[in-house]
C-alpha positions as CSV (number, residue, x, y, z in Angstrom):
1,M,-0.2,-0.1,-0.2
2,T,1.5,3.7,-0.8
3,P,2.0,5.6,1.9
4,K,-0.2,9.1,2.8
5,V,1.5,12.4,1.2
6,I,1.8,13.7,4.8
7,H,4.0,17.7,3.5
8,I,4.6,19.1,0.0
9,I,6.6,22.2,-1.1
10,T,5.8,23.7,-4.5
11,H,8.5,25.2,-6.3
12,D,8.8,27.7,-9.3
13,D,9.8,25.5,-12.0
14,Y,6.5,22.9,-11.2
15,T,8.6,20.6,-9.1
16,I,6.9,19.7,-5.8
17,T,9.0,18.0,-3.5
18,I,6.6,15.6,-1.3
19,T,7.3,13.6,1.9
20,F,5.2,10.4,2.7
21,A,4.5,9.2,5.5
22,D,7.2,6.1,5.6
23,G,9.7,9.4,5.7
24,I,10.7,8.9,2.3
25,T,11.0,12.3,0.2
26,K,10.5,12.7,-3.1
27,N,10.3,15.2,-6.1
28,Y,8.3,15.2,-8.7
29,D,7.9,17.4,-12.1
30,C,4.5,18.5,-13.1
31,K,5.9,20.5,-16.7
32,H,4.3,17.3,-18.6
33,L,0.9,17.5,-17.3
34,L,0.6,21.3,-18.5
35,D,-1.1,20.5,-21.4
36,K,-3.3,17.7,-20.7
37,G,-6.8,18.8,-20.0
38,A,-7.9,20.2,-16.8
39,F,-4.1,20.8,-16.0
40,K,-3.7,23.2,-18.1
41,I,-4.9,25.7,-15.6
42,L,-1.8,25.1,-13.2
43,D,0.3,26.8,-15.7
44,K,-0.1,29.7,-13.9
45,L,2.6,29.5,-10.9
46,S,0.1,31.5,-8.7
47,K,-2.6,28.6,-9.0
48,F,0.2,25.7,-8.8
49,H,1.1,27.0,-6.1
50,I,-2.3,26.7,-4.2
51,A,-1.7,22.6,-3.7
52,I,-3.3,21.1,-1.5
53,I,-2.9,17.3,0.2
54,D,-6.5,15.8,-0.7
55,D,-8.3,13.4,1.8
56,L,-6.6,10.5,0.6
57,G,-3.0,11.4,0.6
58,G,-2.4,12.8,-3.0
59,I,-2.2,16.0,-3.5
60,G,-4.3,18.4,-5.8
61,W,-5.7,21.7,-6.7
62,D,-9.0,23.4,-7.2
63,I,-10.5,24.3,-10.1
64,D,-12.2,27.3,-9.1
65,D,-11.3,28.4,-6.0
66,N,-14.8,30.2,-5.1
67,I,-16.1,26.3,-5.1
68,D,-15.8,24.0,-1.8
69,S,-14.2,20.9,-3.7
70,N,-15.0,18.8,-0.4
71,I,-18.8,19.3,-1.8
72,I,-18.2,19.4,-5.7
73,W,-15.8,16.9,-6.0
74,S,-15.5,17.7,-9.7
75,N,-14.4,20.8,-8.7
76,R,-10.8,19.3,-7.9
77,I,-8.1,17.7,-10.3
78,D,-5.5,15.9,-8.4
79,I,-2.5,13.5,-9.0
80,C,-2.8,10.3,-7.3
81,K,-0.2,9.3,-3.9
82,S,0.7,6.2,-6.2
83,I,2.0,8.0,-9.1
84,L,3.6,10.7,-6.8
85,Y,5.5,8.0,-5.3
86,Q,6.3,5.6,-7.8
87,E,7.3,8.1,-10.2
88,G,8.8,10.8,-8.0
89,I,12.7,11.0,-7.7
90,I,14.0,10.2,-3.7
91,V,15.5,13.6,-2.5
92,Q,16.0,11.6,1.3
93,D,15.3,8.8,2.7
94,S,15.1,7.9,6.5
95,I,15.0,4.7,6.0
96,L,18.4,4.3,4.5
97,N,19.6,7.4,6.4
98,S,19.1,6.0,10.0
């Protein structure tokens, strides 16, 4: 089972530093998403930097900031934690560093 995301830091180069519940920290590059469907809204850095950790432990963004995505689920785009974990590049592994 893929561990949940517990902390994120977005960067101006469209990468995200992600810490998972197992202590592993990875970088995930989102640039390849910027020309795909709903992800096109992330081409504005101000929008990209408003990433949240969703209820399933992945990363998401509200499409319309005036709509509560907890009520209207279709207002959110997200990247599931499994993709982030599998495709992210390890920055730090607390297990290896112990």
